[in-house]
C-alpha positions in Angstrom: -49.7 22.0 42.6 -46.2 22.6 43.2 -45.4 19.5 42.6 -46.9 19.5 38.6 -45.3 22.4 38.4 -41.9 21.2 39.1 -42.5 18.4 37.1 -43.0 20.5 34.4 -40.3 23.0 34.8 -37.9 19.8 34.8 -39.5 18.3 31.8 -38.9 21.5 30.1 -35.2 21.7 31.2 -34.3 18.5 30.3 -35.8 19.4 26.5 -33.8 22.1 26.4 -30.7 20.4 27.3 -31.2 18.2 24.8 -31.9 20.1 22.2 -28.5 22.5 23.1 -26.8 19.3 22.9 -28.0 18.1 19.3 -27.5 21.6 18.1 -23.5 21.5 19.7 -23.3 18.1 18.1 -24.5 19.1 14.3 -22.2 22.4 14.9 -19.2 19.7 15.0 -18.0 19.0 11.3 -17.7 15.2 10.8 -13.6 13.8 10.9 -12.8 13.2 7.4 -10.0 10.2 7.1 -7.0 12.0 7.0 -5.0 8.6 5.1 -5.3 6.4 2.1 -5.7 3.0 3.4 -2.9 1.1 2.5 -2.4 -2.4 1.1 1.3 -3.9 1.2 2.5 -6.5 -1.4 5.4 -8.8 -0.2 7.4 -10.3 -2.1 9.0 -13.8 -2.9 9.1 -16.5 -0.2 7.4 -14.2 2.2 4.3 -13.5 3.6 2.4 -10.8 5.3 3.5 -10.8 8.6 7.0 -9.3 6.7 5.4 -5.9 7.1 4.6 -5.9 10.7 7.4 -3.7 11.5 5.5 -0.8 9.3 2.6 -1.9 10.1 3.2 -0.9 13.6 5.4 2.2 12.6 1.8 3.6 10.8 -0.3 3.2 13.5 2.2 4.8 16.2 1.9 7.6 13.2 -2.0 7.9 13.0 -3.0 5.6 11.2 -5.4 3.0 12.3 -5.7 -1.0 11.7 -8.6 -0.5 9.1 -6.1 1.7 7.2 -3.1 -0.9 7.0 -3.8 -3.8 4.8 -0.8 -6.8 5.5 -2.0 -9.5 2.5 -0.9 -12.9 1.9 -0.6 -14.4 -1.4 1.0 -17.5 -2.8 4.0 -16.1 -3.9 4.8 -19.0 -6.7 1.9 -18.3 -8.8 2.2 -16.2 -11.8 2.5 -12.3 -10.7 -0.5 -12.3 -13.5 -2.9 -14.2 -11.0 -1.7 -12.0 -8.3 -2.4 -9.1 -10.1 -5.8 -10.0 -10.4 -6.3 -11.2 -7.1 -5.0 -7.9 -5.8 -7.6 -6.4 -8.1 -10.1 -7.7 -6.1 -8.3 -7.1 -2.1 -8.2 -3.5 -3.5 -11.6 -3.8 -4.1 -12.8 -5.4 -1.1 -10.7 -2.3 1.0 -12.1 0.3 -1.1 -15.5 -1.1 0.1 -14.3 -1.8 3.7 -13.1 1.7 4.5 -15.5 3.8 2.4 -12.2 5.1 0.5 -11.9 6.2 -3.1 -8.2 5.1 -3.5 -5.8 3.1 -1.8 -1.9 3.6 -1.5 -0.1 0.6 -2.7 3.5 -0.2 -0.9 5.1 -3.2 -1.8 8.9 -5.1 -1.6 11.0 -6.9 -4.1 8.4 -8.9 -6.2 5.7 -7.7 -5.5 6.3 -4.7 -7.7 5.5 -7.2 -10.6 2.2 -8.0 -10.0 1.3 -4.4 -8.8 2.3 -2.9 -11.5 0.3 -5.6 -14.2 -2.7 -4.6 -11.8 -1.9 -1.1 -12.5 -0.7 -1.0 -16.7 -3.3 -3.9 -17.7 -6.5 -4.6 -14.7 -7.4 -0.6 -14.5 -5.6 -0.3 -11.2 -5.2 3.4 -11.7 -8.5 4.4 -11.6 -8.1 3.1 -7.8 -4.7 3.7 -6.2 -3.3 7.2 -5.4 0.3 6.6 -4.3 2.5 3.3 -5.4 6.1 3.2 -3.6 7.9 0.3 -4.3 11.2 -1.3 -2.3 13.8 -3.2 -3.1 11.3 -3.8 -6.5 12.7 -5.9 -8.8 10.9 -3.7 -11.7 13.4 -4.7 -14.5 14.2 -8.3 -13.3 17.1 -9.7 -11.7 19.6 -12.7 -12.9 19.6 -13.7 -9.3 16.2 -15.2 -10.0 18.2 -17.8 -12.2 18.1 -20.4 -9.0 14.4 -20.5 -8.9 13.7 -19.9 -12.4 12.7 -23.5 -13.0 11.1 -23.9 -10.0 8.7 -21.4 -9.7 6.5 -19.1 -12.8 6.9 -16.3 -10.1 10.3 -16.6 -10.3 10.9 -17.2 -14.1 9.0 -14.0 -14.5 11.2 -11.6 -12.4 14.2 -13.3 -14.2 15.9 -10.5 -16.7 14.5 -10.8 -19.8 11.8 -12.7 -19.3 8.6 -12.2 -21.8 6.8 -11.2 -18.6 9.3 -8.5 -17.8 9.5 -7.5 -21.7 5.9 -6.8 -22.0 5.2 -5.4 -18.6 8.3 -2.5 -18.9 7.3 -1.3 -22.6 5.6 1.9 -23.0 5.2 4.1 -20.1 6.4 2.0 -16.7 4.2 4.9 -14.6 1.2 5.2 -16.5 -1.7 7.2 -15.6 -2.1 10.1 -12.5 -0.7 7.9 -9.8 2.7 9.2 -8.0 5.0 6.8 -8.2 8.5 6.3 -5.8 10.9 3.4 -6.1 13.9 3.0 -3.5 16.6 0.8 -3.4 19.7 0.0 -2.1 23.4 0.2 -3.3 24.0 -3.4 -2.0 21.0 -5.4 -2.7 22.4 -8.8 -3.6 19.5 -9.7 -4.3 19.2 -7.3 -7.4 21.5 -7.6 -10.0 22.1 -4.9 -11.0 21.1 -2.5 -7.7 19.6 -0.3 -10.3 16.7 -2.6 -11.6 14.3 -1.0 -9.1 14.5 2.3 -11.1 11.3 3.1 -13.0 10.7 5.7 -15.4 9.0 8.3 -14.8 9.0 8.1 -11.1 10.7 9.4 -7.8 14.0 7.3 -7.5 15.9 7.3 -4.5 18.6 5.6 -3.3 18.5 5.0 0.3 22.6 3.8 0.9 23.5 0.4 2.3 20.1 -1.5 3.1 20.6 -5.4 2.7 17.1 -6.7 0.5 15.2 -8.2 3.8 15.7 -4.9 5.3 14.1 -2.6 2.9 10.3 -3.4 4.1 11.3 -3.2 7.7 13.7 -0.6 7.9 12.8 2.6 10.1 14.8 5.3 7.7 12.8 3.7 5.1 10.1 3.8 6.6 9.9 7.6 7.2 10.8 8.0 3.4 7.8 5.7 2.7 5.6 7.6 5.1 6.2 11.2 4.0 5.6 10.5 0.1 2.3 8.5 1.2 1.5 11.1 3.8 
């Protein structure tokens, strides 16, 4: 009889402990995501690996791997095609993370497809912040060397019909927060000020080379603070 009573007492104690644990867990609020996922868009003659440094910096500052999408595409194709593929990629990231919006962080020619997506493909509904680093926003005369080889390059040549259409009207449409970071000694952007976007937060970062604009730690810190 005593053994039976001890078993009953032990069972009751276990149930009580379980209930207390359940109440404790239910009283703790669910951890909400603190960051929008970031989709990184590289430029001409590049790939997702160009973002390796910044991805590691974002991770060190608290972002998770699922919140950082360094995406590759065929850089020789039209920026219109890339924009269409970007639209699909953004929806994939949103579905995978459960987020309602992403931040776009782009480099060089990546600004063109990303801005086309925002302006013409409904991207403003899915993007919170847009950050251009060394973006070829108004074209560059340096594109003359490759304009006859690649459609994408022809589109970023100063005065192209693609750029004329892209920059007509509002350069920063929707409720997206826009920023453009540019260097005063960027040999790939001629002139340097081509990166400036009307309606954006435009930041001259000093003398940083074109290829370093998306791995420089000082530029990274400014971008992190803008999207954070």
